[in-house]
C-alpha positions as CSV (number, residue, x, y, z in Angstrom):
1,X,-44.5,-8.8,-6.4
2,X,-42.0,-10.9,-8.4
3,X,-42.3,-11.3,-12.1
4,X,-44.3,-14.2,-13.3
5,X,-41.5,-16.4,-14.7
6,X,-40.8,-19.7,-13.0
7,X,-37.2,-20.7,-13.4
8,X,-34.4,-22.6,-11.8
9,X,-32.8,-20.8,-8.9
10,X,-29.5,-19.2,-10.0
11,X,-26.4,-18.7,-7.8
12,X,-27.5,-15.0,-7.3
13,X,-30.9,-16.1,-6.1
14,X,-29.8,-18.8,-3.6
15,X,-31.9,-18.5,-0.4
16,X,-30.0,-17.7,2.8
17,X,-30.6,-16.9,6.4
18,X,-31.3,-13.2,6.7
19,X,-28.9,-12.4,9.6
20,X,-25.1,-13.0,9.6
21,X,-25.3,-14.7,13.0
22,X,-27.4,-17.5,11.5
23,X,-30.3,-19.3,13.1
24,X,-30.5,-19.3,16.9
25,X,-30.0,-22.5,18.8
26,X,-33.7,-22.8,19.6
27,X,-34.6,-22.3,15.9
28,X,-32.2,-25.1,14.9
29,X,-33.7,-27.3,17.7
30,X,-37.2,-26.7,16.3
31,X,-36.1,-27.9,12.9
32,X,-34.4,-31.0,14.4
33,X,-37.6,-31.9,16.4
34,X,-39.7,-31.4,13.2
35,X,-37.5,-33.9,11.3
36,X,-37.7,-36.4,14.2
37,X,-41.5,-36.1,14.1
38,X,-41.7,-37.2,10.5
39,X,-41.7,-33.6,9.1
40,X,-44.8,-32.7,11.0
41,X,-45.5,-30.7,14.1
42,X,-46.7,-27.7,16.0
43,X,-44.2,-25.0,17.2
44,X,-45.8,-23.5,20.3
45,X,-43.6,-20.4,20.6
46,X,-44.2,-17.3,22.7
47,X,-45.2,-14.2,20.7
48,X,-42.1,-12.2,19.8
49,X,-39.7,-15.2,19.6
50,X,-39.6,-15.4,15.8
51,X,-42.1,-18.1,14.8
52,X,-42.1,-16.9,11.2
53,X,-38.3,-17.0,11.0
54,X,-38.2,-20.4,12.7
55,X,-40.5,-22.0,10.1
56,X,-38.9,-20.3,7.1
57,X,-35.6,-21.6,8.4
58,X,-37.0,-25.1,8.2
59,X,-37.8,-24.4,4.5
60,X,-34.2,-23.1,4.1
61,X,-32.7,-26.2,5.6
62,X,-34.9,-28.4,3.4
63,X,-33.9,-26.5,0.3
64,X,-30.2,-27.1,1.2
65,X,-30.9,-30.8,1.3
66,X,-33.3,-31.1,-1.7
67,X,-32.4,-28.2,-3.9
68,X,-36.0,-26.8,-4.2
69,X,-38.8,-25.2,-2.1
70,X,-42.5,-25.3,-2.5
71,X,-44.5,-23.8,0.3
72,X,-48.1,-23.1,1.1
73,X,-48.5,-20.6,3.9
74,X,-51.9,-20.0,5.5
75,X,-52.6,-16.8,7.6
76,X,-55.6,-15.2,9.2
77,X,-55.4,-11.7,7.8
78,X,-54.4,-9.7,4.7
79,X,-51.9,-7.8,6.9
80,X,-50.2,-11.1,7.7
81,X,-50.0,-11.9,4.0
82,X,-47.9,-8.8,3.6
83,X,-45.8,-9.5,6.6
84,X,-45.0,-13.1,5.5
85,X,-44.1,-11.8,2.0
86,X,-41.6,-9.4,3.5
87,X,-40.1,-12.0,5.8
88,X,-39.8,-14.5,2.9
89,X,-38.0,-11.9,0.8
90,X,-35.4,-11.4,3.6
91,X,-34.5,-15.1,3.1
92,X,-34.0,-14.3,-0.6
93,X,-36.8,-16.7,-1.6
94,X,-38.2,-16.0,-5.1
95,X,-41.6,-16.5,-6.8
96,X,-43.5,-15.3,-3.8
97,X,-47.2,-14.9,-4.5
98,X,-50.5,-14.7,-2.6
99,X,-54.2,-14.5,-3.0
100,X,-53.8,-10.8,-2.9
101,X,-52.5,-11.0,-6.5
102,X,-55.4,-10.5,-9.0
103,X,-54.2,-13.4,-11.2
104,X,-53.4,-15.8,-8.3
105,X,-55.3,-18.7,-9.8
106,X,-53.4,-18.4,-13.1
107,X,-50.1,-18.3,-11.1
108,X,-51.0,-21.5,-9.3
109,X,-52.4,-23.1,-12.5
110,X,-49.1,-22.4,-14.4
111,X,-47.1,-23.8,-11.5
112,X,-48.9,-27.2,-11.7
113,X,-48.7,-27.2,-15.5
114,X,-45.0,-26.8,-15.3
115,X,-44.9,-29.6,-12.7
116,X,-46.7,-31.9,-15.1
117,X,-44.2,-30.9,-17.9
118,X,-41.3,-31.8,-15.7
119,X,-40.1,-28.1,-15.4
120,X,-38.6,-27.6,-11.9
121,X,-39.8,-24.4,-10.2
122,X,-39.8,-22.9,-6.7
123,X,-42.8,-21.3,-5.2
124,X,-44.0,-19.7,-2.0
125,X,-47.7,-19.1,-2.0
126,X,-49.5,-17.3,0.8
127,X,-53.2,-17.4,1.4
128,X,-55.6,-16.2,4.1
129,X,-57.7,-18.9,5.7
130,X,-60.8,-17.3,4.2
131,X,-59.5,-17.5,0.6
132,X,-58.1,-21.0,1.2
133,X,-61.5,-22.3,2.4
134,X,-63.3,-20.8,-0.7
135,X,-64.5,-22.8,-3.7
136,X,-61.7,-21.5,-6.1
137,X,-58.8,-22.6,-3.9
138,X,-60.5,-25.9,-2.9
139,X,-60.8,-26.8,-6.6
140,X,-57.0,-26.2,-7.1
141,X,-56.3,-28.7,-4.3
142,X,-57.2,-31.5,-6.7
143,X,-54.2,-30.6,-8.9
144,X,-51.3,-33.1,-8.8
145,X,-48.1,-31.8,-7.2
146,X,-49.3,-30.6,-3.8
147,X,-47.4,-33.6,-2.2
148,X,-44.2,-31.8,-2.9
149,X,-45.3,-28.8,-0.8
150,X,-44.7,-27.9,2.8
151,X,-47.6,-26.4,4.7
152,X,-47.1,-23.6,7.2
153,X,-50.2,-22.8,9.1
154,X,-49.8,-19.5,11.0
155,X,-52.0,-19.0,14.1
156,X,-52.8,-22.7,13.7
157,X,-55.9,-22.7,15.9
158,X,-57.8,-21.4,12.9
159,X,-57.3,-24.8,11.2
160,X,-59.6,-26.5,13.7
161,X,-62.7,-24.6,12.9
162,X,-65.7,-26.6,11.9
163,X,-65.7,-25.2,8.4
164,X,-62.1,-26.0,7.8
165,X,-61.8,-29.5,9.3
166,X,-62.9,-31.2,6.1
167,X,-60.7,-29.0,3.9
168,X,-57.3,-29.7,5.3
169,X,-54.8,-30.4,2.6
170,X,-54.1,-34.1,3.4
171,X,-52.0,-34.5,0.3
172,X,-49.4,-32.2,1.8
173,X,-47.5,-34.4,4.3
174,X,-44.9,-31.9,5.5
175,X,-46.7,-29.7,8.0
176,X,-45.8,-26.9,10.4
177,X,-48.4,-25.3,12.7
178,X,-47.4,-22.1,14.5
179,X,-49.0,-20.4,17.5
180,X,-48.3,-19.1,21.0
181,X,-51.6,-20.7,21.9
182,X,-52.4,-23.7,19.5
183,X,-55.4,-25.0,21.4
184,X,-59.0,-23.8,20.5
185,X,-60.9,-22.3,23.4
186,X,-64.0,-24.2,24.4
187,X,-63.6,-26.5,21.4
188,X,-62.0,-29.8,22.4
189,X,-63.0,-31.5,19.1
190,X,-61.4,-28.8,17.0
191,X,-58.2,-28.9,19.1
192,X,-58.0,-32.6,18.7
193,X,-58.4,-32.3,14.9
194,X,-55.4,-30.0,14.8
195,X,-53.3,-32.2,17.0
196,X,-54.0,-35.2,14.8
197,X,-53.3,-33.4,11.6
198,X,-50.0,-32.0,12.8
199,X,-49.0,-35.1,14.8
200,X,-48.4,-33.0,18.0
201,X,-50.2,-32.7,21.3
202,X,-49.9,-30.4,24.4
203,X,-48.1,-29.6,26.6
204,X,-44.9,-30.5,24.7
205,X,-46.1,-30.2,21.1
206,X,-43.2,-30.7,18.7
207,X,-41.3,-27.7,19.9
208,X,-42.0,-25.3,22.7
209,X,-40.4,-22.0,23.4
210,X,-42.3,-20.6,26.4
211,X,-42.4,-16.9,27.4
212,X,-40.7,-17.6,30.7
213,X,-37.8,-19.4,28.9
214,X,-37.6,-16.6,26.3
215,X,-37.2,-14.0,29.0
216,X,-34.7,-15.9,31.2
217,X,-32.6,-17.9,28.8
218,X,-29.2,-16.6,27.6
219,X,-29.3,-14.9,25.3
220,X,-32.9,-13.8,26.0
221,X,-35.4,-13.3,23.3
222,X,-37.9,-11.1,25.2
223,X,-37.5,-8.4,27.9
224,X,-38.7,-9.0,31.5
225,X,-41.9,-7.2,32.6
226,X,-43.8,-5.8,35.5
227,X,-47.5,-6.3,36.0
228,X,-49.8,-3.8,37.6
229,X,-53.5,-4.8,38.2
230,X,-56.0,-2.0,38.7
231,X,-59.5,-2.6,39.9
232,X,-62.6,-0.9,38.6
233,X,-66.4,-1.4,39.1
234,X,-69.6,-1.1,37.2
235,X,-71.6,2.1,37.6
236,X,-75.2,2.1,39.0
237,X,-76.9,1.6,35.6
238,X,-74.5,-1.1,34.5
239,X,-74.9,-2.9,37.8
240,X,-78.7,-2.8,37.4
241,X,-78.4,-4.5,34.0
242,X,-75.7,-6.9,35.4
243,X,-78.2,-7.9,38.2
244,X,-80.9,-8.7,35.6
245,X,-78.6,-10.9,33.6
246,X,-77.3,-12.6,36.8
247,X,-80.9,-13.5,37.9
248,X,-81.5,-15.1,34.6
249,X,-78.2,-17.0,34.8
250,X,-79.0,-19.0,37.9
251,X,-81.7,-20.9,35.9
252,X,-79.1,-22.0,33.5
253,X,-76.4,-23.0,36.1
254,X,-75.8,-26.5,37.3
255,X,-74.6,-26.2,40.8
256,X,-73.4,-29.8,40.8
257,X,-71.2,-29.7,37.7
258,X,-70.7,-25.9,38.2
259,X,-71.3,-25.5,34.4
260,X,-73.7,-23.4,32.3
261,X,-76.0,-24.7,29.6
262,X,-75.9,-23.2,26.1
263,X,-78.4,-20.4,27.0
264,X,-76.4,-19.7,30.1
265,X,-73.2,-19.3,27.9
266,X,-75.0,-16.8,25.7
267,X,-76.0,-14.8,28.8
268,X,-72.4,-14.9,30.0
269,X,-71.2,-13.5,26.8
270,X,-73.8,-10.7,27.1
271,X,-72.7,-10.0,30.6
272,X,-69.0,-10.1,29.7
273,X,-69.7,-7.5,27.0
274,X,-71.2,-5.3,29.7
275,X,-68.1,-5.7,31.9
276,X,-65.8,-5.1,28.9
277,X,-67.4,-1.8,28.1
278,X,-67.8,-0.6,31.7
279,X,-67.8,3.2,31.8
280,X,-65.7,3.5,34.9
281,X,-62.7,2.0,33.1
282,X,-62.1,5.5,31.7
283,X,-61.7,6.8,35.3
284,X,-59.3,3.9,36.1
285,X,-57.4,4.7,32.9
286,X,-56.9,8.2,34.2
287,X,-55.3,6.8,37.4
288,X,-53.0,4.5,35.3
289,X,-51.9,7.4,33.1
290,X,-51.0,9.4,36.1
291,X,-49.0,6.6,37.6
292,X,-47.2,5.7,34.4
293,X,-46.2,9.3,33.9
294,X,-44.7,9.4,37.4
295,X,-42.9,6.1,37.1
296,X,-41.6,6.3,33.6
297,X,-41.3,10.1,33.3
298,X,-42.8,9.7,29.9
299,X,-45.8,8.1,28.2
300,X,-43.9,7.5,25.0
301,X,-44.2,4.0,23.5
302,X,-47.5,3.1,25.0
303,X,-50.3,0.8,23.6
304,X,-53.8,1.1,24.9
305,X,-56.0,-2.0,24.1
306,X,-59.5,-0.8,23.9
307,X,-62.7,-2.7,24.8
308,X,-64.2,-4.3,21.7
309,X,-67.2,-6.2,20.5
310,X,-67.4,-9.7,19.0
311,X,-64.3,-11.8,18.5
312,X,-63.2,-12.0,14.9
313,X,-64.0,-15.0,12.7
314,X,-61.2,-15.1,10.2
315,X,-63.0,-17.5,7.9
316,X,-65.7,-14.8,7.4
317,X,-63.4,-11.8,7.2
318,X,-59.7,-11.4,6.7
319,X,-60.0,-7.6,7.1
320,X,-61.8,-6.7,10.4
321,X,-64.3,-3.9,10.5
322,X,-65.7,-1.7,13.3
323,X,-69.4,-1.2,14.2
324,X,-70.8,2.2,15.4
325,X,-70.5,1.3,19.1
326,X,-66.8,0.4,18.7
327,X,-66.2,3.6,16.9
328,X,-67.8,5.5,19.8
329,X,-65.5,3.7,22.2
330,X,-62.4,4.6,20.2
331,X,-63.5,8.2,20.1
332,X,-64.2,8.4,23.9
333,X,-60.9,6.9,24.9
334,X,-59.0,9.1,22.5
335,X,-60.6,12.2,23.7
336,X,-60.0,11.3,27.4
337,X,-56.3,10.6,26.8
338,X,-55.7,13.7,24.7
339,X,-57.4,15.8,27.4
340,X,-54.3,15.0,29.5
341,X,-52.0,16.5,26.9
342,X,-50.8,13.2,25.3
343,X,-50.6,12.8,21.6
344,X,-52.4,9.7,20.3
345,X,-53.3,7.9,17.1
346,X,-55.8,5.2,16.3
347,X,-54.2,2.0,15.1
348,X,-57.0,0.1,13.5
349,X,-57.3,-2.4,10.7
350,X,-58.5,0.3,8.2
351,X,-56.1,3.0,9.4
352,X,-54.1,4.3,6.3
353,X,-50.3,5.0,6.3
354,X,-49.6,2.5,9.1
355,X,-45.8,2.5,8.3
356,X,-45.7,6.3,8.8
357,X,-47.6,6.0,12.1
358,X,-45.3,3.3,13.4
359,X,-42.3,5.5,12.5
360,X,-43.7,8.5,14.3
361,X,-44.5,6.3,17.3
362,X,-41.0,4.9,17.4
363,X,-39.6,8.4,17.3
364,X,-41.8,9.5,20.2
365,X,-43.8,12.0,18.1
366,X,-46.9,10.0,18.9
367,X,-47.1,9.0,22.6
368,X,-49.9,6.5,22.6
369,X,-51.4,4.1,20.0
370,X,-55.1,3.2,20.5
371,X,-55.5,-0.4,19.4
372,X,-58.6,-2.4,18.7
373,X,-58.5,-5.8,17.0
374,X,-55.3,-5.2,15.1
375,X,-52.5,-5.8,17.6
376,X,-53.4,-9.4,18.4
377,X,-51.7,-11.1,15.5
378,X,-48.8,-10.1,13.2
379,X,-48.0,-6.5,14.2
380,X,-44.4,-5.8,15.4
381,X,-43.5,-2.5,17.1
382,X,-40.6,-3.6,19.4
383,X,-40.0,-0.1,20.8
384,X,-43.3,-0.3,22.8
385,X,-42.6,-0.2,26.6
386,X,-46.1,0.1,28.2
387,X,-49.3,-1.8,27.5
388,X,-52.6,-0.7,29.1
389,X,-55.3,-3.3,28.9
390,X,-58.8,-1.7,29.0
391,X,-60.3,-4.8,27.4
392,X,-61.5,-7.4,29.8
393,X,-60.8,-10.3,27.5
394,X,-61.1,-13.8,28.9
395,X,-59.7,-15.4,25.7
396,X,-56.1,-16.5,26.5
397,X,-55.2,-16.2,22.8
398,X,-55.9,-12.5,22.8
399,X,-54.2,-11.5,26.1
400,X,-51.1,-13.7,25.4
401,X,-50.7,-12.3,21.9
402,X,-51.1,-8.7,23.2
403,X,-48.7,-9.2,26.1
404,X,-46.1,-10.5,23.6
405,X,-46.3,-7.3,21.5
406,X,-44.8,-5.3,24.4
407,X,-42.1,-7.8,25.4
408,X,-40.2,-7.6,22.1
409,X,-36.5,-6.5,22.5
410,X,-35.4,-3.1,21.2
411,X,-32.2,-1.1,21.7
412,X,-32.2,0.6,25.1
413,X,-35.3,-1.2,26.3
414,X,-34.6,-3.0,29.6
415,X,-38.2,-4.0,30.6
416,X,-41.9,-3.6,29.8
417,X,-44.9,-2.6,32.0
418,X,-48.3,-4.1,31.7
419,X,-51.3,-2.3,33.3
420,X,-54.5,-4.4,33.5
421,X,-58.0,-3.1,34.4
422,X,-60.0,-5.8,36.2
423,X,-63.7,-5.5,37.0
424,X,-63.9,-6.8,40.6
425,X,-67.0,-8.0,42.4
426,X,-68.7,-5.3,44.4
427,X,-69.1,-6.1,48.0
428,X,-72.4,-4.3,48.5
429,X,-73.7,-6.5,45.6
430,X,-72.2,-9.8,46.7
431,X,-73.2,-9.5,50.4
432,X,-76.9,-9.6,49.5
433,X,-76.9,-12.5,47.0
434,X,-78.4,-15.9,47.8
435,X,-75.7,-18.5,48.6
436,X,-76.1,-20.3,45.3
437,X,-75.8,-17.1,43.2
438,X,-72.9,-15.9,45.2
439,X,-71.1,-19.1,44.6
440,X,-71.7,-18.7,40.9
441,X,-70.3,-15.1,41.0
442,X,-67.2,-16.2,42.8
443,X,-66.7,-19.0,40.1
444,X,-67.0,-16.4,37.4
445,X,-64.5,-14.1,39.1
446,X,-62.1,-17.0,39.5
447,X,-62.2,-17.5,35.8
448,X,-61.3,-13.8,35.4
449,X,-58.3,-14.3,37.7
450,X,-57.0,-17.0,35.3
451,X,-56.0,-14.2,33.0
452,X,-54.4,-12.3,35.9
453,X,-52.5,-15.5,37.0
454,X,-51.2,-16.0,33.5
455,X,-49.9,-12.4,33.5
456,X,-48.5,-12.6,37.0
457,X,-46.6,-15.9,37.0
458,X,-43.7,-14.6,34.9
459,X,-43.8,-10.9,36.2
460,X,-40.8,-9.5,38.0
461,X,-43.0,-8.1,40.8
462,X,-45.1,-11.2,41.3
463,X,-44.7,-11.3,45.1
464,X,-45.4,-7.6,45.6
465,X,-48.7,-7.9,43.7
466,X,-49.7,-11.1,45.6
467,X,-49.2,-9.3,48.9
468,X,-51.3,-6.3,47.7
469,X,-55.0,-5.7,47.0
470,X,-55.2,-8.6,44.6
471,X,-54.2,-11.1,47.2
472,X,-56.6,-9.7,49.7
473,X,-59.5,-9.9,47.2
474,X,-58.7,-13.5,46.4
475,X,-58.6,-14.4,50.1
476,X,-61.9,-12.6,50.6
477,X,-63.6,-15.0,48.2
478,X,-61.5,-18.0,49.2
479,X,-59.8,-18.3,45.8
480,X,-56.5,-20.1,46.0
481,X,-54.7,-17.6,43.7
482,X,-51.2,-18.9,44.7
483,X,-52.2,-22.3,43.3
484,X,-53.3,-20.7,40.1
485,X,-49.8,-19.1,39.8
486,X,-48.2,-22.5,40.4
487,X,-50.3,-24.1,37.7
488,X,-48.9,-21.6,35.1
489,X,-45.3,-22.2,36.4
490,X,-45.9,-26.0,36.1
491,X,-47.1,-25.7,32.5
492,X,-44.1,-23.6,31.6
493,X,-41.7,-26.0,33.3
494,X,-43.3,-29.0,31.3
495,X,-42.7,-27.1,28.1
496,X,-39.1,-26.2,29.0
497,X,-38.5,-29.9,29.6
498,X,-40.1,-31.1,26.4
């Protein structure tokens, strides 16, 4: 970290944009929109399009106008603290500190003391949401001087959690929220809190840079991609457990509103976990590995997203852990892939020497990285060309973030491939269901296809996939999948026209 002295910025220390070409047009546009919105807003930008640089450029432009910078940056994980620190250094910002520094409270205390004494000083301070919500940091928010700060909230959806809603720093009036997916899933109240605080609402927000636009604009910011769905099924024992849960579900399902009560939602989560960890996915993965090897002639630069347990709560932990069942899954998938002669490495939150692993992966010395929980937010490995989704996540935030990881541009990379394992309804199971339960099952599968539609709408091979097995399955259960595709295109178009 930097030394602990706060001093005026010298000529040698003047902040500057890290690349000679300067900010891109869309990054300048984001800054302009932010000013027009009274220095508040949400930048809804596709993963891989440079949200971090865009927001730090806003700070740079403000420094050029005002002659100082004071910034509070909130992030979900410790890994992101490190990443933001490195990005800020590229801009030549000084006095960069974080809650990872042992004496961080003294650092902030000294800043506010200097502020009271009229000693000008620049500061960039980075905190995880967990540390920010803690008692120590909350006490510091009573200090005078926060009104001169700009807040940058990375993965801004975290700000809407019930435990953070009453802790938002209202004294900071300049605010930037960042996310590819700002809205909170199943939490309308939390989403509205975010929209109000940042003075921005969907679908336009303050600035949008959609994935479709990032792929097709000139110059493009992301590479085009091809999407390949693969269907898998539950085995006999899993199907038996699935039936038990399904029979319980019907009691908690309102056929008129087509909604589940709270108990029903808990059962759905339990059943989703069963689907997510389906054993047959390993067999489907074998088929994908064979197909990828034929098509790409190499399995270099491949991510495999493994099935996982509970979704992370970043207010409880900013360094994710793995339970015994998840460790077993990691081991099983690794053994299966290596049995085909491919070199792999686990890429987990607690994996040591990550920089060396990334270097070996980029050089092709490691073919495949097995990822669980870590590649959702803040990990950049642009050389990646293939992503295999073994996790049946229904959370848009996860699959949108994960897709973005493989679309980043890299020298010699012309496109990316996404392989997605989908647990499809089993006809021999569906045919014998009572009408009401069958209707419920189709509704659940329709929700599963929302993820598929979001993947497919911007894919280069959209029409081929629609005319294949996926289209036939949607027709079988009378799901208007084409309309689901159109909905995604409409949302994207609205964002482009913002």
